[in-house]
C-alpha positions as CSV (number, residue, x, y, z in Angstrom):
1,M,-32.2,-65.8,163.8
2,Q,-35.8,-65.3,162.4
3,S,-36.8,-65.7,158.6
4,V,-36.2,-62.1,156.8
5,F,-39.9,-61.9,156.4
6,D,-40.4,-62.2,160.6
7,I,-37.8,-59.8,161.2
8,F,-39.4,-57.0,158.6
9,S,-43.1,-57.6,160.0
10,G,-41.5,-58.3,163.6
11,G,-39.9,-54.5,163.5
12,F,-43.1,-53.3,161.6
13,S,-44.9,-54.4,165.6
14,F,-42.7,-52.7,167.3
15,L,-44.1,-49.2,166.0
16,K,-47.5,-49.7,166.9
17,G,-48.4,-47.0,168.6
18,K,-45.5,-44.8,167.8
19,W,-47.0,-43.7,164.9
20,T,-48.1,-40.3,165.4
21,K,-44.5,-39.9,166.5
22,L,-43.0,-40.9,164.1
23,T,-45.2,-39.0,161.8
24,F,-43.8,-35.7,164.3
25,L,-40.2,-36.9,164.0
26,F,-39.7,-37.0,160.3
27,L,-41.7,-33.8,159.5
28,V,-38.9,-32.4,162.2
29,V,-35.9,-33.4,160.2
30,A,-37.5,-32.3,157.1
31,L,-38.1,-28.9,158.4
32,L,-34.3,-29.2,159.7
33,Y,-33.1,-30.0,156.5
34,I,-34.8,-27.0,154.8
35,L,-33.5,-24.8,156.9
36,C,-30.1,-26.2,156.3
37,I,-30.5,-25.8,152.7
38,L,-32.3,-22.6,152.8
39,P,-28.9,-20.1,152.8
40,I,-28.2,-21.8,149.4
41,F,-32.2,-20.0,148.2
42,T,-31.0,-16.8,150.2
43,F,-27.8,-16.1,149.1
44,V,-27.4,-17.7,145.7
45,D,-29.2,-15.9,142.2
46,F,-30.9,-18.9,140.2
47,S,-30.8,-16.0,137.4
48,D,-27.8,-16.4,136.5
49,F,-28.0,-19.9,135.2
50,A,-30.3,-18.6,132.7
51,D,-27.6,-16.1,131.3
52,V,-25.3,-17.4,129.3
53,S,-23.1,-14.6,128.8
54,N,-22.4,-15.0,132.3
55,K,-21.6,-18.6,132.2
56,G,-18.4,-18.8,134.4
57,V,-19.7,-17.0,137.6
58,A,-23.2,-19.3,137.1
59,Q,-20.8,-22.4,137.2
60,T,-18.6,-20.9,140.4
61,K,-21.9,-20.7,142.3
62,Y,-22.7,-24.1,141.2
63,W,-19.6,-25.8,142.5
64,Y,-21.0,-23.2,145.7
65,V,-23.7,-24.7,146.4
66,T,-22.2,-28.6,145.7
67,L,-19.9,-28.3,148.1
68,Y,-22.0,-26.5,150.7
69,E,-25.1,-29.8,150.0
70,Y,-21.7,-32.0,150.6
71,L,-20.4,-30.4,153.1
72,I,-24.5,-30.3,155.2
73,S,-24.5,-34.3,153.6
74,I,-21.5,-35.2,155.5
75,F,-21.5,-33.0,159.0
76,V,-24.3,-32.5,159.8
77,S,-26.8,-35.6,158.3
78,I,-24.8,-38.2,159.6
79,P,-24.7,-37.6,163.1
80,V,-28.8,-37.3,162.5
81,F,-29.3,-40.7,161.1
82,W,-27.1,-42.2,163.4
83,A,-29.3,-40.8,166.0
84,I,-32.6,-42.0,164.2
85,S,-31.2,-45.8,163.5
86,V,-30.2,-45.8,167.3
87,M,-33.9,-44.7,168.1
88,F,-35.3,-47.9,166.4
89,L,-33.1,-49.7,168.2
90,R,-33.4,-48.5,171.5
91,N,-37.3,-48.6,170.4
92,I,-37.0,-52.5,169.8
93,R,-34.9,-53.0,173.2
94,G,-38.6,-51.3,174.9
95,E,-36.4,-48.4,176.0
96,E,-39.5,-45.6,176.3
97,E,-39.4,-41.8,174.6
98,T,-37.0,-43.2,172.1
99,F,-38.7,-41.1,169.2
100,K,-38.5,-37.5,171.2
101,V,-37.5,-34.3,169.3
102,S,-34.2,-33.7,171.2
103,R,-32.9,-37.3,170.7
104,L,-32.0,-36.7,166.8
105,F,-28.9,-34.4,168.5
106,D,-27.9,-37.3,170.1
107,G,-25.1,-38.0,167.6
108,F,-23.5,-34.8,168.1
109,K,-22.6,-35.8,171.7
110,D,-19.7,-37.9,170.2
111,Y,-19.7,-36.4,167.0
112,V,-16.2,-37.2,165.9
113,R,-16.2,-40.7,166.6
114,I,-19.6,-41.2,164.8
115,T,-18.8,-38.7,162.0
116,F,-15.4,-40.2,161.3
117,T,-16.7,-43.3,161.3
118,Q,-19.6,-43.6,159.0
119,L,-17.2,-41.4,156.5
120,L,-14.6,-44.3,156.9
121,V,-16.9,-46.4,156.2
122,A,-18.2,-44.6,152.9
123,I,-14.6,-44.3,151.8
124,C,-14.2,-48.1,152.1
125,T,-17.2,-49.3,150.3
126,I,-16.7,-46.9,147.5
127,L,-12.9,-47.9,147.6
128,W,-14.2,-51.9,147.3
129,S,-16.3,-51.0,144.9
130,C,-13.4,-48.7,142.8
131,L,-12.8,-52.4,142.1
132,L,-15.5,-54.7,141.3
133,I,-19.0,-54.3,141.8
134,V,-19.5,-57.2,144.0
135,P,-16.8,-56.7,146.6
136,G,-18.3,-53.3,147.2
137,I,-21.7,-54.3,147.9
138,M,-20.0,-57.2,150.4
139,K,-18.5,-54.7,152.0
140,Y,-21.2,-52.8,152.4
141,Y,-23.3,-55.5,154.3
142,S,-20.1,-56.0,156.4
143,Y,-20.2,-52.7,157.6
144,A,-23.8,-52.5,157.8
145,M,-23.6,-52.9,161.9
146,T,-21.6,-50.0,162.4
147,P,-23.9,-47.7,163.6
148,Y,-25.4,-50.0,165.9
149,V,-22.1,-51.3,167.1
150,L,-20.9,-47.5,167.8
151,Y,-23.9,-46.9,170.0
152,D,-23.0,-50.2,172.0
153,N,-19.6,-49.8,172.6
154,P,-19.2,-46.0,173.1
155,K,-15.1,-47.0,173.5
156,V,-14.8,-48.2,170.2
157,G,-15.0,-46.5,167.2
158,Y,-13.2,-46.3,164.0
159,A,-11.2,-49.4,162.3
160,N,-12.3,-51.6,165.4
161,A,-16.0,-50.5,164.9
162,M,-16.1,-51.9,161.1
163,D,-13.9,-54.9,162.4
164,I,-16.7,-55.3,164.8
165,S,-19.8,-55.3,162.3
166,S,-18.0,-57.6,159.6
167,N,-17.9,-60.3,162.0
168,M,-20.9,-60.3,163.3
169,M,-21.9,-60.1,159.9
170,Y,-20.2,-63.1,158.4
171,G,-22.5,-65.4,157.0
172,Y,-25.8,-63.3,158.0
173,R,-24.9,-60.4,154.7
174,M,-27.4,-62.6,152.2
175,K,-29.9,-62.3,154.7
176,L,-29.4,-58.2,155.5
177,F,-29.8,-58.2,151.5
178,G,-33.2,-60.5,151.7
179,L,-34.2,-58.0,154.0
180,D,-33.1,-55.3,151.9
181,C,-35.2,-56.8,148.8
182,L,-38.0,-57.5,150.6
183,Y,-38.2,-53.1,151.8
184,L,-38.0,-52.7,148.0
185,L,-40.9,-55.0,146.8
186,F,-42.5,-53.1,149.4
187,L,-42.0,-49.8,148.3
188,L,-42.3,-50.6,144.4
189,G,-45.5,-52.3,145.6
190,F,-46.6,-48.6,147.5
191,S,-45.3,-46.8,144.1
192,M,-47.7,-48.2,142.1
193,L,-50.4,-48.3,143.8
194,I,-49.8,-44.1,144.7
195,S,-49.2,-43.6,140.7
196,F,-52.9,-45.5,140.2
197,I,-53.9,-42.0,141.6
198,V,-52.2,-40.0,138.6
199,P,-54.4,-40.5,136.1
200,F,-57.1,-39.2,138.6
201,M,-55.5,-35.8,139.1
202,A,-55.7,-35.4,135.3
203,L,-59.6,-36.0,135.0
204,G,-59.7,-33.4,137.8
205,A,-57.8,-31.0,136.0
206,L,-60.6,-31.4,134.1
207,A,-63.2,-30.8,136.2
208,G,-62.5,-27.3,137.8
209,M,-59.1,-26.6,139.9
210,A,-61.6,-27.1,143.0
211,V,-61.1,-30.9,142.3
212,F,-57.8,-31.1,141.0
213,I,-56.4,-28.9,144.1
214,A,-58.1,-32.5,146.3
215,F,-56.8,-35.1,144.6
216,L,-53.3,-33.7,144.6
217,I,-53.6,-33.1,148.6
218,V,-54.5,-36.7,148.6
219,Y,-51.8,-37.8,146.6
220,L,-49.2,-35.7,149.0
221,L,-50.6,-37.5,151.8
222,L,-50.3,-40.9,150.5
223,V,-46.9,-39.8,149.4
224,V,-45.6,-38.5,152.8
225,G,-47.2,-41.4,154.9
226,C,-45.9,-43.9,152.3
227,V,-42.2,-42.8,153.0
228,I,-42.9,-42.8,156.3
229,F,-44.6,-45.7,156.8
230,L,-42.1,-47.9,154.7
231,T,-39.0,-45.8,156.2
232,S,-40.0,-46.4,159.9
233,T,-40.6,-50.1,159.0
234,Y,-37.1,-50.5,157.4
235,L,-34.9,-48.8,160.0
236,S,-37.1,-50.6,162.6
237,S,-36.2,-54.5,160.9
238,R,-32.9,-53.8,160.3
239,A,-32.5,-53.2,164.2
240,N,-34.6,-55.8,165.1
241,F,-31.9,-57.9,162.6
242,Y,-29.0,-56.3,164.5
243,N,-30.6,-57.1,168.1
244,Q,-30.8,-60.3,166.8
245,L,-27.8,-60.7,165.1
246,K,-26.0,-59.2,168.9
247,M,-28.0,-62.1,171.0
248,E,-26.3,-65.0,169.1
249,Y,-23.2,-63.4,168.6
250,E,-21.8,-62.4,171.7
251,P,-21.6,-65.7,173.2
252,S,-18.5,-66.7,172.0
253,Q,-17.6,-62.9,171.1
254,D,-16.0,-60.6,172.4
255,L,-17.1,-56.7,171.4
256,V,-14.4,-54.8,172.3
257,E,-11.2,-56.3,171.6
258,P,-12.6,-58.6,167.7
259,T,-10.5,-60.6,165.5
260,K,-10.2,-59.9,162.0
261,E,-12.3,-61.7,158.8
């Protein structure tokens, strides 16, 4: 397998010529999320939260809002995020028309298997984290390839998919951890770069509203651009990591009937 930096840069290289499609794709995802949370702003009167005499009603509404957000994140976000991850894997493998908006809903075609396997991954990781932080982190990286295993093995699900991911990641968890650390360094660097614009925004406010708005637009465009760039590069590098890992793992292992770690 390649070095961490080569995997990261390789993932970036696979995105050449795809940035327009990726920008549109992420904007559609943001729009879908806004549409999902729109009922909260439609049916909840947030003035109740400021009314001290009506604190009981406000607390009840808060829990309803929280429950709604959790349900959205669990039953809608999981298959959508799975579909996005798989898009980058398809792109790594040279498939055509991978970043299509219609592919965002691929996770709903096999909804139960994908959603509940990912939920099981989250539950197991949380339970291990409750024992100690380090075992929880190790299990997180052991199960990290589960979304891709689900895609490559349509008849495998739940614990079997997690076992396959664990077997594949044995001896490679630190390399994926290094990939995450490299991503965090890039994220920190871009955050520091964007933060330099904030003082200019303050000066722009003194120069006039038009100048301030211009700096604000530039700032927002940079933030959105950095989010799309870093997220796409990270997901592509993860897909690149899995693709290389799979080529090393398959010659000596049977993915359908995995052995326990």
